N, CA, C and O atoms as a GROMACS GRO file, in nm:
protein
  260
    1MET      N    1   0.089  -0.120  -0.002
    1MET     CA    2   0.000   0.001   0.001
    1MET      C    3   0.093   0.130  -0.002
    1MET      O    4   0.187   0.145   0.077
    2ASP      N    5   0.062   0.212  -0.089
    2ASP     CA    6   0.141   0.334  -0.100
    2ASP      C    7   0.065   0.441  -0.029
    2ASP      O    8  -0.057   0.445  -0.037
    3ILE      N    9   0.136   0.530   0.043
    3ILE     CA   10   0.074   0.642   0.115
    3ILE      C   11   0.145   0.773   0.052
    3ILE      O   12   0.267   0.781   0.041
    4GLN      N   13   0.064   0.866   0.014
    4GLN     CA   14   0.119   0.990  -0.034
    4GLN      C   15   0.067   1.096   0.040
    4GLN      O   16  -0.049   1.090   0.081
    5SER      N   17   0.145   1.203   0.065
    5SER     CA   18   0.096   1.328   0.131
    5SER      C   19   0.073   1.441   0.029
    5SER      O   20   0.138   1.450  -0.075
    6LYS      N   21  -0.021   1.524   0.063
    6LYS     CA   22  -0.055   1.634  -0.029
    6LYS      C   23  -0.112   1.741   0.055
    6LYS      O   24  -0.172   1.709   0.157
    7ARG      N   25  -0.098   1.862   0.022
    7ARG     CA   26  -0.158   1.977   0.083
    7ARG      C   27  -0.306   1.979   0.067
    7ARG      O   28  -0.354   1.944  -0.041
    8ALA      N   29  -0.379   2.017   0.162
    8ALA     CA   30  -0.522   2.025   0.147
    8ALA      C   31  -0.568   2.124   0.047
    8ALA      O   32  -0.680   2.114  -0.003
    9TYR      N   33  -0.480   2.223   0.014
    9TYR     CA   34  -0.515   2.326  -0.080
    9TYR      C   35  -0.473   2.300  -0.225
    9TYR      O   36  -0.492   2.383  -0.314
   10SER      N   37  -0.414   2.179  -0.246
   10SER     CA   38  -0.374   2.138  -0.382
   10SER      C   39  -0.500   2.084  -0.446
   10SER      O   40  -0.588   2.029  -0.379
   11PRO      N   41  -0.507   2.099  -0.577
   11PRO     CA   42  -0.623   2.054  -0.656
   11PRO      C   43  -0.657   1.902  -0.634
   11PRO      O   44  -0.567   1.820  -0.622
   12VAL      N   45  -0.773   1.873  -0.631
   12VAL     CA   46  -0.805   1.724  -0.626
   12VAL      C   47  -0.790   1.669  -0.758
   12VAL      O   48  -0.831   1.725  -0.860
   13GLU      N   49  -0.724   1.546  -0.750
   13GLU     CA   50  -0.702   1.475  -0.886
   13GLU      C   51  -0.754   1.329  -0.873
   13GLU      O   52  -0.759   1.269  -0.765
   14LYS      N   53  -0.791   1.277  -0.989
   14LYS     CA   54  -0.854   1.138  -0.979
   14LYS      C   55  -0.757   1.036  -0.935
   14LYS      O   56  -0.799   0.932  -0.884
   15GLU      N   57  -0.628   1.058  -0.950
   15GLU     CA   58  -0.524   0.969  -0.891
   15GLU      C   59  -0.495   0.974  -0.736
   15GLU      O   60  -0.412   0.902  -0.680
   16ASP      N   61  -0.573   1.066  -0.672
   16ASP     CA   62  -0.550   1.092  -0.524
   16ASP      C   63  -0.583   0.965  -0.444
   16ASP      O   64  -0.521   0.938  -0.341
   17GLY      N   65  -0.678   0.891  -0.493
   17GLY     CA   66  -0.723   0.777  -0.404
   17GLY      C   67  -0.806   0.831  -0.294
   17GLY      O   68  -0.881   0.928  -0.312
   18ILE      N   69  -0.794   0.766  -0.173
   18ILE     CA   70  -0.872   0.796  -0.059
   18ILE      C   71  -0.799   0.921   0.003
   18ILE      O   72  -0.678   0.919   0.024
   19ARG      N   73  -0.879   1.027   0.029
   19ARG     CA   74  -0.823   1.150   0.083
   19ARG      C   75  -0.867   1.162   0.234
   19ARG      O   76  -0.984   1.159   0.270
   20VAL      N   77  -0.755   1.175   0.319
   20VAL     CA   78  -0.777   1.168   0.465
   20VAL      C   79  -0.696   1.284   0.526
   20VAL      O   80  -0.575   1.269   0.544
   21PRO      N   81  -0.759   1.400   0.557
   21PRO     CA   82  -0.689   1.501   0.630
   21PRO      C   83  -0.654   1.461   0.765
   21PRO      O   84  -0.739   1.401   0.832
   22VAL      N   85  -0.529   1.489   0.816
   22VAL     CA   86  -0.495   1.461   0.956
   22VAL      C   87  -0.454   1.590   1.014
   22VAL      O   88  -0.337   1.629   1.007
   23ASP      N   89  -0.549   1.657   1.073
   23ASP     CA   90  -0.521   1.796   1.142
   23ASP      C   91  -0.639   1.814   1.233
   23ASP      O   92  -0.750   1.766   1.209
   24ARG      N   93  -0.610   1.887   1.341
   24ARG     CA   94  -0.717   1.916   1.440
   24ARG      C   95  -0.806   2.027   1.389
   24ARG      O   96  -0.922   2.036   1.429
   25VAL      N   97  -0.757   2.107   1.309
   25VAL     CA   98  -0.845   2.222   1.260
   25VAL      C   99  -0.868   2.209   1.107
   25VAL      O  100  -0.778   2.172   1.031
   26TRP      N  101  -0.992   2.240   1.065
   26TRP     CA  102  -1.032   2.232   0.928
   26TRP      C  103  -0.947   2.333   0.852
   26TRP      O  104  -0.929   2.444   0.902
   27PRO      N  105  -0.896   2.302   0.738
   27PRO     CA  106  -0.817   2.396   0.658
   27PRO      C  107  -0.909   2.522   0.624
   27PRO      O  108  -1.020   2.514   0.573
   28ARG      N  109  -0.848   2.632   0.660
   28ARG     CA  110  -0.913   2.755   0.635
   28ARG      C  111  -0.959   2.788   0.492
   28ARG      O  112  -0.886   2.778   0.393
   29GLY      N  113  -1.085   2.828   0.490
   29GLY     CA  114  -1.143   2.858   0.351
   29GLY      C  115  -1.181   2.737   0.272
   29GLY      O  116  -1.226   2.755   0.158
   30MET      N  117  -1.170   2.620   0.318
   30MET     CA  118  -1.202   2.496   0.236
   30MET      C  119  -1.340   2.446   0.280
   30MET      O  120  -1.367   2.428   0.399
   31THR      N  121  -1.428   2.423   0.179
   31THR     CA  122  -1.557   2.358   0.214
   31THR      C  123  -1.536   2.216   0.197
   31THR      O  124  -1.443   2.173   0.130
   32LYS      N  125  -1.629   2.136   0.261
   32LYS     CA  126  -1.627   1.990   0.237
   32LYS      C  127  -1.637   1.945   0.098
   32LYS      O  128  -1.578   1.844   0.060
   33GLU      N  129  -1.706   2.013   0.025
   33GLU     CA  130  -1.720   1.983  -0.114
   33GLU      C  131  -1.592   2.007  -0.191
   33GLU      O  132  -1.558   1.930  -0.281
   34ARG      N  133  -1.518   2.114  -0.157
   34ARG     CA  134  -1.387   2.144  -0.230
   34ARG      C  135  -1.275   2.054  -0.184
   34ARG      O  136  -1.185   2.024  -0.262
   35LEU      N  137  -1.277   2.012  -0.062
   35LEU     CA  138  -1.170   1.930  -0.009
   35LEU      C  139  -1.195   1.785  -0.049
   35LEU      O  140  -1.097   1.714  -0.070
   36LYS      N  141  -1.314   1.738  -0.060
   36LYS     CA  142  -1.352   1.596  -0.104
   36LYS      C  143  -1.276   1.493  -0.014
   36LYS      O  144  -1.212   1.399  -0.061
   37ALA      N  145  -1.288   1.519   0.112
   37ALA     CA  146  -1.220   1.414   0.210
   37ALA      C  147  -1.308   1.297   0.230
   37ALA      O  148  -1.430   1.310   0.239
   38ASP      N  149  -1.248   1.182   0.237
   38ASP     CA  150  -1.315   1.056   0.252
   38ASP      C  151  -1.339   1.030   0.412
   38ASP      O  152  -1.432   0.964   0.458
   39LEU      N  153  -1.247   1.088   0.480
   39LEU     CA  154  -1.234   1.064   0.619
   39LEU      C  155  -1.165   1.179   0.687
   39LEU      O  156  -1.087   1.242   0.616
   40TRP      N  157  -1.180   1.218   0.813
   40TRP     CA  158  -1.101   1.318   0.880
   40TRP      C  159  -1.054   1.268   1.004
   40TRP      O  160  -1.133   1.238   1.093
   41LEU      N  161  -0.926   1.256   1.017
   41LEU     CA  162  -0.852   1.189   1.143
   41LEU      C  163  -0.796   1.303   1.223
   41LEU      O  164  -0.674   1.314   1.235
   42LYS      N  165  -0.885   1.393   1.281
   42LYS     CA  166  -0.831   1.496   1.363
   42LYS      C  167  -0.767   1.447   1.495
   42LYS      O  168  -0.679   1.512   1.550
   43ASP      N  169  -0.812   1.331   1.543
   43ASP     CA  170  -0.754   1.279   1.668
   43ASP      C  171  -0.620   1.223   1.646
   43ASP      O  172  -0.548   1.204   1.744
   44ALA      N  173  -0.576   1.192   1.521
   44ALA     CA  174  -0.444   1.146   1.494
   44ALA      C  175  -0.345   1.266   1.476
   44ALA      O  176  -0.226   1.238   1.461
   45ALA      N  177  -0.377   1.376   1.478
   45ALA     CA  178  -0.307   1.496   1.457
   45ALA      C  179  -0.232   1.532   1.582
   45ALA      O  180  -0.266   1.480   1.689
   46SER      N  181  -0.137   1.615   1.575
   46SER     CA  182  -0.074   1.674   1.695
   46SER      C  183  -0.160   1.741   1.784
   46SER      O  184  -0.257   1.799   1.736
   47SER      N  185  -0.139   1.745   1.913
   47SER     CA  186  -0.226   1.809   2.011
   47SER      C  187  -0.233   1.954   1.992
   47SER      O  188  -0.140   2.010   1.932
   48THR      N  189  -0.333   2.022   2.037
   48THR     CA  190  -0.338   2.166   2.029
   48THR      C  191  -0.217   2.232   2.113
   48THR      O  192  -0.163   2.334   2.068
   49ALA      N  193  -0.178   2.180   2.223
   49ALA     CA  194  -0.074   2.232   2.297
   49ALA      C  195   0.066   2.217   2.213
   49ALA      O  196   0.147   2.310   2.215
   50LEU      N  197   0.088   2.110   2.146
   50LEU     CA  198   0.205   2.086   2.062
   50LEU      C  199   0.200   2.194   1.942
   50LEU      O  200   0.302   2.257   1.909
   51ARG      N  201   0.086   2.210   1.883
   51ARG     CA  202   0.078   2.294   1.769
   51ARG      C  203   0.112   2.444   1.817
   51ARG      O  204   0.182   2.517   1.747
   52LYS      N  205   0.063   2.482   1.932
   52LYS     CA  206   0.083   2.614   1.984
   52LYS      C  207   0.226   2.626   2.021
   52LYS      O  208   0.281   2.735   2.005
   53TRP      N  209   0.293   2.522   2.070
   53TRP     CA  210   0.425   2.545   2.122
   53TRP      C  211   0.521   2.549   1.990
   53TRP      O  212   0.614   2.629   1.984
   54PHE      N  213   0.493   2.464   1.890
   54PHE     CA  214   0.567   2.477   1.766
   54PHE      C  215   0.568   2.604   1.690
   54PHE      O  216   0.669   2.643   1.632
   55ASN      N  217   0.451   2.671   1.689
   55ASN     CA  218   0.430   2.793   1.627
   55ASN      C  219   0.472   2.910   1.715
   55ASN      O  220   0.489   3.021   1.664
   56HIS      N  221   0.488   2.891   1.839
   56HIS     CA  222   0.519   3.007   1.931
   56HIS      C  223   0.642   3.091   1.886
   56HIS      O  224   0.628   3.210   1.859
   57ASP      N  225   0.756   3.032   1.877
   57ASP     CA  226   0.870   3.112   1.850
   57ASP      C  227   0.960   3.044   1.742
   57ASP      O  228   1.061   2.982   1.772
   58ARG      N  229   0.916   3.062   1.611
   58ARG     CA  230   0.987   2.993   1.507
   58ARG      C  231   1.125   3.056   1.482
   58ARG      O  232   1.203   2.994   1.410
   59SER      N  233   1.160   3.172   1.534
   59SER     CA  234   1.292   3.232   1.511
   59SER      C  235   1.385   3.159   1.593
   59SER      O  236   1.504   3.165   1.562
   60SER      N  237   1.347   3.084   1.704
   60SER     CA  238   1.439   3.011   1.782
   60SER      C  239   1.484   2.876   1.730
   60SER      O  240   1.572   2.808   1.782
   61ARG      N  241   1.414   2.844   1.620
   61ARG     CA  242   1.466   2.716   1.560
   61ARG      C  243   1.541   2.746   1.428
   61ARG      O  244   1.503   2.832   1.349
   62LYS      N  245   1.643   2.672   1.411
   62LYS     CA  246   1.716   2.684   1.286
   62LYS      C  247   1.654   2.596   1.172
   62LYS      O  248   1.621   2.479   1.190
   63SER      N  249   1.644   2.659   1.059
   63SER     CA  250   1.596   2.583   0.939
   63SER      C  251   1.704   2.489   0.896
   63SER      O  252   1.823   2.518   0.910
   64PRO      N  253   1.662   2.372   0.841
   64PRO     CA  254   1.769   2.280   0.787
   64PRO      C  255   1.840   2.337   0.663
   64PRO      O  256   1.778   2.406   0.582
   65LYS      N  257   1.959   2.310   0.652
   65LYS     CA  258   2.049   2.356   0.546
   65LYS      C  259   2.072   2.259   0.431
   65LYS      O  260   2.146   2.290   0.338
   0.00000   0.00000   0.00000
């Protein structure tokens, strides 16, 4: 079984297969019809506390070279 990742905002293609967003929050500006998700696994995503910590101070983390 192949698993592919794709941004929620990328166009839907017939080759996508089953579409499963894994995030606690629904993508901003996306309707259910536009996203065409088969299943939403919000409980498999990072916790709200971890998301807030990760986005808190991005300047303190070095980007990969």
